[in-house]
C-alpha positions as a LaTeX table, in Angstrom:
\begin{tabular}{lrrr}
\hline
Residue & $x$ (\AA) & $y$ (\AA) & $z$ (\AA) \\
\hline
Unk1 & 0.00 & 0.00 & 0.00 \\
Unk2 & 1.17 & 3.51 & $-0.83$ \\
Unk3 & 0.47 & 6.23 & 1.73 \\
Unk4 & 0.18 & 9.55 & $-0.12$ \\
Unk5 & $-0.24$ & 11.78 & 2.96 \\
Unk6 & 1.93 & 11.32 & 6.03 \\
Unk7 & 3.84 & 13.50 & 8.50 \\
Unk8 & 6.84 & 11.17 & 8.85 \\
Unk9 & 9.65 & 13.76 & 8.76 \\
Unk10 & 10.94 & 14.71 & 12.20 \\
Unk11 & 11.39 & 18.22 & 13.49 \\
Unk12 & 9.58 & 20.00 & 10.68 \\
Unk13 & 5.95 & 20.34 & 11.82 \\
Unk14 & 3.51 & 18.82 & 14.34 \\
Unk15 & 4.57 & 15.29 & 13.41 \\
Unk16 & 7.49 & 13.40 & 15.02 \\
Unk17 & 9.90 & 15.65 & 16.85 \\
Unk18 & 13.04 & 13.53 & 16.64 \\
Unk19 & 14.63 & 10.63 & 14.79 \\
Unk20 & 13.49 & 8.13 & 17.42 \\
Unk21 & 9.86 & 9.12 & 16.87 \\
Unk22 & 10.24 & 8.84 & 13.11 \\
Unk23 & 11.80 & 5.39 & 13.45 \\
Unk24 & 8.86 & 4.26 & 15.59 \\
Unk25 & 6.48 & 5.49 & 12.89 \\
Unk26 & 8.42 & 3.65 & 10.20 \\
Unk27 & 8.04 & 0.40 & 12.15 \\
Unk28 & 4.29 & 0.99 & 12.50 \\
Unk29 & 3.97 & 1.76 & 8.79 \\
Unk30 & 5.58 & $-1.54$ & 7.87 \\
Unk31 & 3.27 & $-3.35$ & 10.30 \\
Unk32 & 0.32 & $-1.70$ & 8.54 \\
Unk33 & 1.41 & $-3.05$ & 5.16 \\
Unk34 & 2.72 & 0.25 & 3.81 \\
Unk35 & 5.60 & $-0.02$ & 1.34 \\
Unk36 & 5.87 & 3.62 & 0.23 \\
Unk37 & 5.21 & 6.85 & 2.08 \\
Unk38 & 4.92 & 10.27 & 0.53 \\
Unk39 & 6.13 & 12.67 & 3.21 \\
Unk40 & 3.83 & 15.68 & 3.27 \\
Unk41 & 4.87 & 18.19 & 5.94 \\
Unk42 & 2.66 & 21.22 & 6.41 \\
Unk43 & 3.59 & 24.13 & 4.19 \\
Unk44 & 2.37 & 27.70 & 4.60 \\
Unk45 & $-0.35$ & 26.88 & 7.12 \\
Unk46 & 0.49 & 29.90 & 9.35 \\
Unk47 & 2.52 & 27.67 & 11.66 \\
Unk48 & 5.02 & 25.90 & 9.40 \\
Unk49 & 6.90 & 26.58 & 6.21 \\
Unk50 & 8.71 & 23.64 & 4.64 \\
Unk51 & 10.56 & 24.68 & 1.53 \\
Unk52 & 11.17 & 22.23 & $-1.29$ \\
Unk53 & 14.91 & 21.80 & $-0.80$ \\
Unk54 & 14.54 & 21.32 & 2.95 \\
Unk55 & 11.96 & 18.57 & 2.42 \\
Unk56 & 14.16 & 16.80 & $-0.13$ \\
Unk57 & 17.11 & 16.82 & 2.27 \\
Unk58 & 15.08 & 15.48 & 5.20 \\
Unk59 & 13.55 & 12.74 & 3.00 \\
Unk60 & 17.07 & 11.56 & 2.18 \\
Unk61 & 17.81 & 11.36 & 5.91 \\
Unk62 & 14.70 & 9.30 & 6.65 \\
Unk63 & 15.36 & 6.93 & 3.75 \\
Unk64 & 18.85 & 6.39 & 5.17 \\
Unk65 & 17.28 & 5.71 & 8.57 \\
Unk66 & 14.92 & 3.12 & 7.08 \\
Unk67 & 17.77 & 1.46 & 5.22 \\
Unk68 & 19.99 & 1.41 & 8.29 \\
Unk69 & 17.23 & $-0.39$ & 10.21 \\
Unk70 & 16.44 & $-2.73$ & 7.31 \\
Unk71 & 12.85 & $-1.55$ & 7.04 \\
Unk72 & 11.19 & $-2.28$ & 3.67 \\
Unk73 & 9.62 & 1.14 & 3.18 \\
Unk74 & 10.58 & 3.97 & 0.83 \\
Unk75 & 10.00 & 7.65 & 1.56 \\
Unk76 & 9.13 & 10.10 & $-1.21$ \\
Unk77 & 8.95 & 13.91 & $-0.97$ \\
Unk78 & 5.84 & 16.06 & $-0.97$ \\
Unk79 & 4.08 & 18.87 & 0.87 \\
Unk80 & 0.64 & 19.43 & 2.36 \\
Unk81 & 0.03 & 22.95 & 1.14 \\
Unk82 & $-2.52$ & 25.16 & 2.85 \\
Unk83 & $-4.45$ & 26.77 & 0.04 \\
Unk84 & $-3.31$ & 30.28 & $-0.87$ \\
Unk85 & $-3.68$ & 32.46 & $-3.93$ \\
Unk86 & $-0.28$ & 31.98 & $-5.57$ \\
Unk87 & 0.20 & 28.19 & $-5.60$ \\
Unk88 & 0.35 & 27.96 & $-9.41$ \\
Unk89 & 2.67 & 30.95 & $-9.59$ \\
Unk90 & 5.01 & 29.49 & $-6.97$ \\
Unk91 & 4.97 & 26.13 & $-8.79$ \\
Unk92 & 6.16 & 27.88 & $-11.94$ \\
Unk93 & 9.06 & 29.28 & $-9.89$ \\
Unk94 & 10.04 & 25.78 & $-8.75$ \\
Unk95 & 8.97 & 26.34 & $-5.15$ \\
Unk96 & 6.20 & 23.74 & $-4.88$ \\
Unk97 & 6.71 & 19.99 & $-4.48$ \\
Unk98 & 4.40 & 17.68 & $-6.34$ \\
Unk99 & 3.73 & 14.33 & $-4.70$ \\
Unk100 & 6.87 & 12.21 & $-5.01$ \\
Unk101 & 8.45 & 15.17 & $-6.88$ \\
Unk102 & 7.87 & 13.41 & $-10.19$ \\
Unk103 & 4.09 & 13.55 & $-10.65$ \\
Unk104 & 1.68 & 16.39 & $-11.39$ \\
Unk105 & $-0.37$ & 15.82 & $-8.21$ \\
Unk106 & $-0.29$ & 18.37 & $-5.37$ \\
Unk107 & $-1.83$ & 17.86 & $-1.93$ \\
Unk108 & $-3.88$ & 20.91 & $-0.93$ \\
Unk109 & $-5.33$ & 21.53 & 2.53 \\
Unk110 & $-8.39$ & 23.70 & 3.11 \\
Unk111 & $-9.06$ & 25.47 & 6.41 \\
Unk112 & $-10.93$ & 23.11 & 8.72 \\
Unk113 & $-14.04$ & 25.26 & 8.96 \\
Unk114 & $-14.52$ & 26.65 & 5.46 \\
Unk115 & $-14.01$ & 26.43 & 1.73 \\
Unk116 & $-12.51$ & 29.86 & 0.91 \\
Unk117 & $-14.21$ & 31.87 & $-1.81$ \\
Unk118 & $-11.04$ & 31.81 & $-3.93$ \\
Unk119 & $-10.74$ & 27.99 & $-3.85$ \\
Unk120 & $-12.24$ & 27.40 & $-7.30$ \\
Unk121 & $-9.94$ & 29.99 & $-8.85$ \\
Unk122 & $-6.80$ & 28.61 & $-7.23$ \\
Unk123 & $-7.58$ & 25.01 & $-8.17$ \\
Unk124 & $-8.40$ & 26.09 & $-11.73$ \\
Unk125 & $-5.11$ & 27.97 & $-12.03$ \\
Unk126 & $-3.27$ & 24.90 & $-10.76$ \\
Unk127 & $-4.89$ & 22.76 & $-13.45$ \\
Unk128 & $-4.05$ & 25.31 & $-16.14$ \\
Unk129 & $-0.44$ & 24.97 & $-14.94$ \\
Unk130 & $-0.65$ & 21.20 & $-15.50$ \\
Unk131 & $-1.23$ & 20.20 & $-11.88$ \\
Unk132 & $-3.90$ & 17.98 & $-10.37$ \\
Unk133 & $-4.96$ & 19.23 & $-6.92$ \\
Unk134 & $-5.83$ & 16.60 & $-4.32$ \\
Unk135 & $-7.91$ & 18.02 & $-1.48$ \\
Unk136 & $-6.79$ & 16.60 & 1.85 \\
Unk137 & $-9.31$ & 15.16 & 4.34 \\
Unk138 & $-12.51$ & 16.92 & 3.15 \\
Unk139 & $-14.52$ & 14.69 & 5.48 \\
Unk140 & $-13.23$ & 16.77 & 8.40 \\
Unk141 & $-14.04$ & 20.15 & 6.86 \\
Unk142 & $-17.14$ & 21.49 & 8.59 \\
Unk143 & $-18.32$ & 23.47 & 5.53 \\
Unk144 & $-18.13$ & 20.33 & 3.37 \\
Unk145 & $-19.88$ & 18.31 & 6.08 \\
Unk146 & $-22.74$ & 20.80 & 6.10 \\
Unk147 & $-22.90$ & 21.09 & 2.30 \\
Unk148 & $-21.22$ & 18.25 & 0.35 \\
Unk149 & $-22.15$ & 20.13 & $-2.82$ \\
Unk150 & $-19.15$ & 22.38 & $-2.19$ \\
Unk151 & $-16.85$ & 19.40 & $-2.66$ \\
Unk152 & $-18.89$ & 18.08 & $-5.61$ \\
Unk153 & $-18.31$ & 21.36 & $-7.44$ \\
Unk154 & $-14.54$ & 21.15 & $-6.97$ \\
Unk155 & $-14.37$ & 17.49 & $-7.99$ \\
Unk156 & $-16.59$ & 18.11 & $-10.99$ \\
Unk157 & $-14.15$ & 20.82 & $-12.06$ \\
Unk158 & $-11.20$ & 18.42 & $-12.02$ \\
Unk159 & $-9.88$ & 18.25 & $-8.48$ \\
Unk160 & $-9.50$ & 14.98 & $-6.56$ \\
Unk161 & $-9.69$ & 14.30 & $-2.84$ \\
Unk162 & $-8.27$ & 12.04 & $-0.15$ \\
Unk163 & $-10.01$ & 10.87 & 3.03 \\
Unk164 & $-8.12$ & 9.94 & 6.17 \\
Unk165 & $-7.78$ & 6.25 & 7.01 \\
Unk166 & $-8.63$ & 6.90 & 10.66 \\
Unk167 & $-11.88$ & 8.59 & 9.54 \\
Unk168 & $-12.87$ & 5.50 & 7.55 \\
Unk169 & $-11.85$ & 3.22 & 10.40 \\
Unk170 & $-14.14$ & 5.10 & 12.80 \\
Unk171 & $-11.49$ & 6.69 & 15.01 \\
Unk172 & $-13.14$ & 10.13 & 14.70 \\
Unk173 & $-16.60$ & 8.75 & 15.43 \\
Unk174 & $-19.37$ & 7.08 & 13.48 \\
Unk175 & $-20.68$ & 10.29 & 11.91 \\
Unk176 & $-17.37$ & 11.10 & 10.22 \\
Unk177 & $-16.92$ & 7.44 & 9.32 \\
Unk178 & $-20.31$ & 7.41 & 7.58 \\
Unk179 & $-19.59$ & 10.65 & 5.78 \\
Unk180 & $-16.21$ & 9.34 & 4.61 \\
Unk181 & $-17.88$ & 6.30 & 3.14 \\
Unk182 & $-20.47$ & 8.51 & 1.43 \\
Unk183 & $-17.68$ & 10.50 & $-0.22$ \\
Unk184 & $-15.96$ & 7.34 & $-1.45$ \\
Unk185 & $-19.21$ & 5.82 & $-2.73$ \\
Unk186 & $-20.15$ & 9.00 & $-4.58$ \\
Unk187 & $-16.75$ & 9.28 & $-6.32$ \\
Unk188 & $-16.03$ & 12.40 & $-4.29$ \\
Unk189 & $-12.92$ & 10.86 & $-2.71$ \\
Unk190 & $-10.31$ & 8.91 & $-4.65$ \\
Unk191 & $-7.65$ & 7.96 & $-2.09$ \\
Unk192 & $-7.32$ & 7.00 & 1.54 \\
Unk193 & $-4.13$ & 7.99 & 3.35 \\
Unk194 & $-2.94$ & 7.91 & 6.92 \\
Unk195 & $-2.24$ & 11.59 & 7.64 \\
Unk196 & $-0.24$ & 9.96 & 10.45 \\
Unk197 & 1.60 & 12.27 & 12.87 \\
Unk198 & 2.76 & 9.80 & 15.53 \\
Unk199 & 2.27 & 6.24 & 16.80 \\
Unk200 & $-0.17$ & 6.96 & 19.65 \\
Unk201 & $-2.83$ & 9.55 & 18.88 \\
Unk202 & $-2.67$ & 9.94 & 15.10 \\
Unk203 & $-1.36$ & 6.68 & 13.72 \\
Unk204 & $-1.68$ & 4.93 & 10.36 \\
Unk205 & $-4.95$ & 2.91 & 10.46 \\
Unk206 & $-4.66$ & 2.12 & 6.75 \\
Unk207 & $-5.12$ & $-1.62$ & 7.15 \\
Unk208 & $-8.20$ & $-1.14$ & 9.31 \\
Unk209 & $-9.68$ & 1.38 & 6.87 \\
Unk210 & $-9.27$ & $-1.02$ & 3.95 \\
Unk211 & $-10.93$ & $-3.75$ & 6.00 \\
Unk212 & $-13.94$ & $-1.47$ & 6.63 \\
Unk213 & $-14.31$ & $-0.62$ & 2.94 \\
Unk214 & $-13.88$ & $-4.21$ & 1.79 \\
Unk215 & $-16.34$ & $-5.50$ & 4.41 \\
Unk216 & $-18.94$ & $-3.08$ & 3.05 \\
Unk217 & $-18.28$ & $-3.40$ & $-0.68$ \\
Unk218 & $-16.27$ & $-6.57$ & $-1.25$ \\
Unk219 & $-13.38$ & $-4.51$ & $-2.65$ \\
Unk220 & $-11.53$ & $-1.32$ & $-1.77$ \\
Unk221 & $-13.30$ & 1.01 & $-4.24$ \\
Unk222 & $-10.05$ & 1.44 & $-6.18$ \\
Unk223 & $-8.21$ & 3.47 & $-3.53$ \\
Unk224 & $-5.18$ & 1.17 & $-3.44$ \\
Unk225 & $-4.91$ & 1.09 & $-7.21$ \\
Unk226 & $-5.20$ & 4.88 & $-7.44$ \\
Unk227 & $-2.36$ & 5.37 & $-4.95$ \\
Unk228 & $-0.21$ & 2.86 & $-6.83$ \\
Unk229 & $-0.94$ & 4.53 & $-10.15$ \\
Unk230 & $-0.22$ & 7.97 & $-8.74$ \\
Unk231 & 3.22 & 6.92 & $-7.56$ \\
Unk232 & 3.99 & 5.28 & $-10.90$ \\
Unk233 & 2.83 & 8.31 & $-12.85$ \\
Unk234 & 0.02 & 6.38 & $-14.51$ \\
Unk235 & $-3.50$ & 7.56 & $-15.28$ \\
Unk236 & $-6.02$ & 6.95 & $-12.52$ \\
Unk237 & $-9.24$ & 5.02 & $-12.95$ \\
Unk238 & $-11.84$ & 7.69 & $-12.24$ \\
Unk239 & $-15.61$ & 7.81 & $-12.52$ \\
Unk240 & $-17.77$ & 10.93 & $-12.74$ \\
Unk241 & $-18.66$ & 12.37 & $-9.32$ \\
Unk242 & $-22.16$ & 11.97 & $-7.97$ \\
Unk243 & $-23.96$ & 14.54 & $-5.88$ \\
Unk244 & $-24.98$ & 13.75 & $-2.33$ \\
Unk245 & $-28.49$ & 15.05 & $-2.65$ \\
Unk246 & $-29.52$ & 15.14 & 1.01 \\
Unk247 & $-29.87$ & 18.79 & 1.95 \\
Unk248 & $-28.38$ & 19.60 & 5.34 \\
Unk249 & $-26.66$ & 16.20 & 5.33 \\
Unk250 & $-24.36$ & 16.90 & 8.27 \\
Unk251 & $-27.11$ & 18.54 & 10.29 \\
Unk252 & $-29.24$ & 15.44 & 9.89 \\
Unk253 & $-26.39$ & 13.25 & 11.08 \\
Unk254 & $-25.85$ & 15.44 & 14.12 \\
Unk255 & $-29.51$ & 15.20 & 15.03 \\
Unk256 & $-29.50$ & 11.41 & 15.12 \\
\hline
\end{tabular}
């Protein structure tokens, strides 16, 4: 399994703070069946800035750590970029890391409580620049929870999205678990990823998430294949998005 969103690099954001913590996460990743991790430290989220060259250097260090400990997992560079107006412009200046640094996919984080008014413009400009934006964990965005049509619009315009494995596994509660499954079933989410930060509170949960999906559908809805194809630079198998028609969807869930 390829994990396309993970805070595995130590000392760069709110993930592991030292090499020992990173090593513990590497062991847990292997236990969870993960063979490749795209390291996606926070970038420009008002707390952390992780420039491209700094990420590349730290990825080399963590790959050396994995090799030294004979762990069968490869680390690839990336960023989790908080949406801002000049992403496409900064990409053209060589300042933005695509996932694995050799694809055209970029992981974009929205604020947790809103979908900014400029989101459609920024994602459109990214696509004009040849990039494919992947929206990180929309199932935990309160504006999307209240109105899934906001996400449908972005997906219908060419963006993709990734739900968190722990959300699918139920670690954030049954309401978010149900909503995550709705997004996957309606072709509004195309990947699951760990978004792991540590081994205790925000771990991997990828294996458990896949078990939940497969128990419900008999297969994993293509999320494993999409991650594999992304890393290999191959075209994804995508279907047209479907609207979640229930008005006030999240409000109804909260009232149950």
